[in-house]
C-alpha positions in Angstrom: -0.5 8.0 24.5 -1.7 4.8 26.3 -0.4 1.2 24.6 -3.5 0.1 24.0 -4.7 2.7 21.5 -2.6 0.6 19.6 -5.3 -1.5 18.9 -7.3 0.4 17.3 -7.4 1.7 13.7 -7.3 5.0 11.9 -10.5 6.7 12.3 -10.7 10.0 11.3 -12.2 11.8 13.7 -11.2 9.7 16.6 -10.4 11.5 20.1 -7.4 9.6 21.3 -5.1 12.8 21.8 -8.1 14.5 23.4 -8.7 11.8 26.1 -6.4 12.8 28.9 -8.5 15.9 28.6 -11.9 15.1 28.6 -11.1 12.8 31.9 -9.4 15.7 33.4 -13.0 17.7 32.5 -15.0 15.1 34.0 -12.9 15.3 36.8 -14.0 18.6 38.3 -17.6 17.7 38.3 -16.9 13.6 39.1 -13.8 12.9 40.9 -11.1 10.3 39.8 -12.1 8.3 43.1 -15.4 7.9 42.6 -15.3 6.6 38.8 -14.0 2.7 39.4 -17.3 0.9 39.2 -19.5 3.7 38.0 -21.0 3.6 34.4 -20.1 5.4 31.4 -22.2 5.2 28.4 -21.5 5.6 25.1 -24.1 5.8 22.4 -21.4 6.7 19.5 -19.2 4.3 20.2 -16.8 5.3 16.8 -13.1 4.1 17.0 -13.6 3.4 20.6 -10.9 5.6 22.0 -13.0 6.9 24.8 -14.6 4.0 25.6 -11.6 2.3 26.1 -10.2 5.2 27.8 -13.0 4.9 30.7 -12.4 1.0 30.7 -9.2 1.1 32.0 -9.4 3.7 34.6 -11.9 1.7 36.7 -15.4 3.0 34.3 -18.3 -0.6 33.7 -19.0 1.5 29.8 -21.5 0.8 28.2 -21.1 1.1 24.2 -22.8 1.3 20.5 -22.6 2.7 17.1 -24.9 1.9 14.0 -22.0 0.8 12.5 -20.4 -2.7 12.1 -17.1 -1.5 12.5 -17.4 0.6 14.9 -19.2 -2.4 16.9 -16.8 -4.8 16.5 -14.1 -2.6 18.2 -17.1 -2.3 21.0 -17.0 -6.8 21.1 -13.7 -6.9 20.6 -12.6 -4.8 23.0 -15.1 -3.5 25.4 -16.7 -6.1 25.7 -14.1 -9.0 25.3 -11.6 -8.7 28.3 -9.6 -11.4 28.3 -9.1 -13.5 24.9 -6.6 -12.7 22.3 -5.6 -13.3 19.0 -2.4 -16.2 18.4 -0.6 -17.9 15.7 -3.1 -20.9 15.2 -5.5 -17.9 15.0 -4.2 -15.6 11.9 -2.8 -19.7 10.4 -6.4 -20.2 9.9 -7.3 -16.4 8.7 -4.9 -16.7 5.9 -5.4 -20.2 4.6 -6.7 -20.3 1.8 -10.7 -22.2 1.7 -11.5 -25.4 0.5 -14.8 -24.2 -0.1 -15.7 -21.0 -3.2 -16.3 -17.2 -1.2 -16.9 -13.8 -2.4 -14.3 -12.4 -4.4 -16.6 -9.1 -3.3 -12.8 -6.7 -3.0 -11.5 -8.5 -6.4 -13.9 -8.4 -8.4 -15.1 -4.6 -7.2 -12.6 -2.9 -5.6 -9.1 -3.9 -7.3 -7.5 -1.6 -9.0 -9.6 1.3 -8.0 -8.8 1.3 -4.1 -6.6 -2.3 -3.6 -4.0 -3.8 -5.5 -5.2 -7.3 -6.8 -2.7 -9.1 -4.7 -3.9 -7.4 -1.6 -8.2 -7.6 -2.8 -7.5 -11.1 -3.1 -6.0 -11.7 0.6 -8.5 -9.8 2.1 -12.0 -11.4 0.1 -10.2 -14.9 1.5 -9.3 -12.8 5.8 -13.2 -11.7 5.8 -14.2 -15.3 4.7 -12.2 -17.0 7.3 -13.3 -14.9 10.1 -16.8 -15.5 9.5 -15.8 -19.2 11.2 -14.6 -17.9 13.9 -16.3 -17.7 17.2 -17.1 -14.0 19.2 -14.8 -12.3 20.6 -12.4 -13.3 18.4 -14.4 -12.5 15.1 -14.5 -9.0 16.3 -11.3 -9.2 17.2 -9.6 -10.3 13.6 -12.5 -8.1 12.0 -10.4 -5.3 13.8 -7.0 -6.3 12.4 -8.3 -6.6 9.0 -9.6 -3.5 8.8 -6.5 -1.8 10.5 -4.6 -3.8 8.0 -6.8 -2.5 4.8 -6.3 0.9 6.0 -2.4 0.5 5.3 -2.5 -0.3 1.6 -2.8 3.1 1.0 -1.6 6.0 2.2 -3.1 8.4 5.1 -5.1 5.4 6.0 -7.4 7.2 3.6 -9.3 4.7 0.7 -10.2 7.5 -1.3 -6.6 8.2 -2.6 -6.9 9.6 -6.1 -3.8 8.0 -7.6 -4.0 4.3 -6.0 -5.5 2.9 -9.1 -1.9 4.1 -11.4 -0.1 2.7 -8.5 -1.8 -0.8 -8.7 -1.7 -0.6 -12.8 2.1 0.2 -12.4 1.8 3.7 -14.0 3.6 5.3 -11.4 4.5 8.5 -13.7 0.8 9.5 -12.9 1.2 8.6 -8.4 2.0 12.1 -6.1 6.0 11.6 -5.1 5.5 12.1 -1.4 3.2 8.6 -2.2 5.0 6.4 -4.2 7.2 5.2 -1.6 3.7 4.0 0.3 2.5 2.1 -2.4 6.1 0.6 -3.3 6.3 -0.8 -0.1 2.6 -1.8 0.5 4.0 -5.7 -0.5 5.2 -5.9 3.1 2.0 -5.8 3.8 1.4 -9.9 2.2 3.5 -11.2 4.6 2.5 -13.2 8.0 5.0 -11.5 9.5 2.8 -8.0 9.5 0.1 -9.5 10.1 0.9 -11.7 12.7 2.6 -7.8 14.3 -1.3 -6.5 13.6 -2.3 -9.2 15.9 0.2 -8.0 19.1 -1.2 -4.9 18.4 -4.3 -5.7 18.7 -4.1 -7.6 21.4 -2.7 -4.9 23.8 -6.5 -3.1 23.5 -7.0 -7.0 25.8 -6.9 -5.7 29.5 -9.3 -7.0 32.7 -12.9 -4.9 33.3 -16.6 -4.3 32.6 -18.5 -3.4 29.3 -20.7 -4.1 27.5 -21.4 -3.7 23.5 -24.3 -3.6 21.0 -25.0 -2.0 17.4 -27.7 -0.4 17.4 -29.3 3.4 16.6 -28.6 5.6 20.2 -31.9 6.7 20.3 -33.5 3.2 21.4 -29.9 3.0 23.0 -29.6 5.5 25.3 -33.7 4.7 25.6 -33.2 1.1 27.8 -29.7 1.7 29.3 -28.9 3.4 32.8 -25.7 4.2 33.6 -23.8 7.5 35.4 -22.1 9.6 33.0 -22.9 10.3 29.0 -20.3 10.7 26.1 -22.1 12.4 23.2 -20.4 12.9 20.2 -22.6 12.1 17.5 -22.0 12.9 14.0 -21.8 16.5 12.9 -24.9 17.6 10.9 -25.0 18.2 7.7 -22.0 16.3 6.3 -22.2 13.1 5.1 -24.1 9.7 5.7 -23.6 8.2 8.9 -23.0 4.9 7.7 -24.3 4.4 4.1 
């Protein structure tokens, strides 16, 4: 597994493990020797693995997604080829703001999704990253998403026993997930944030890419490329991006 995949947040349906197969199949139609400089179009960016792999093997990449979380991955890791997160950025991200700010996570998603300390830190980080210039802002969005997904087991923020865990009613928590919740306090330490920043930085490497947040149909109508990778949402599933 390429180390640059460490930068990507957990994404249900992501293609990290399939990328080598996908591009091996592509090579049967377009030889790998011709890839460098060709343009790959990815209108359903999702978790970003296919676009990131394409950039790594020499394609120019044009990617888009209607979802903010996916578009942020595109701006942070596909369109960006040099800017990375440093210690000073982490200090600014985690500092206590001097002005009032939104407490959305703390007021509406604690303790059902996040513990109160996790929610408070999440609100603070979301406020602070708004002052970051691009592409650092998108890099920090990717980092914050990775951090938030680690709060609950298996990166699924729908845990039925999360409220019980965060309210201290541990007898109601599955024994398979109890250890994860008990270790959750480690996520509040600066060391974890610095470690996550290092992971995100692994996804920044030289190459050419552009990213936007747009519906697939107008995006495809206005761009030109040599290869298009289509991985749309499955029909009949839940709303693609509520």
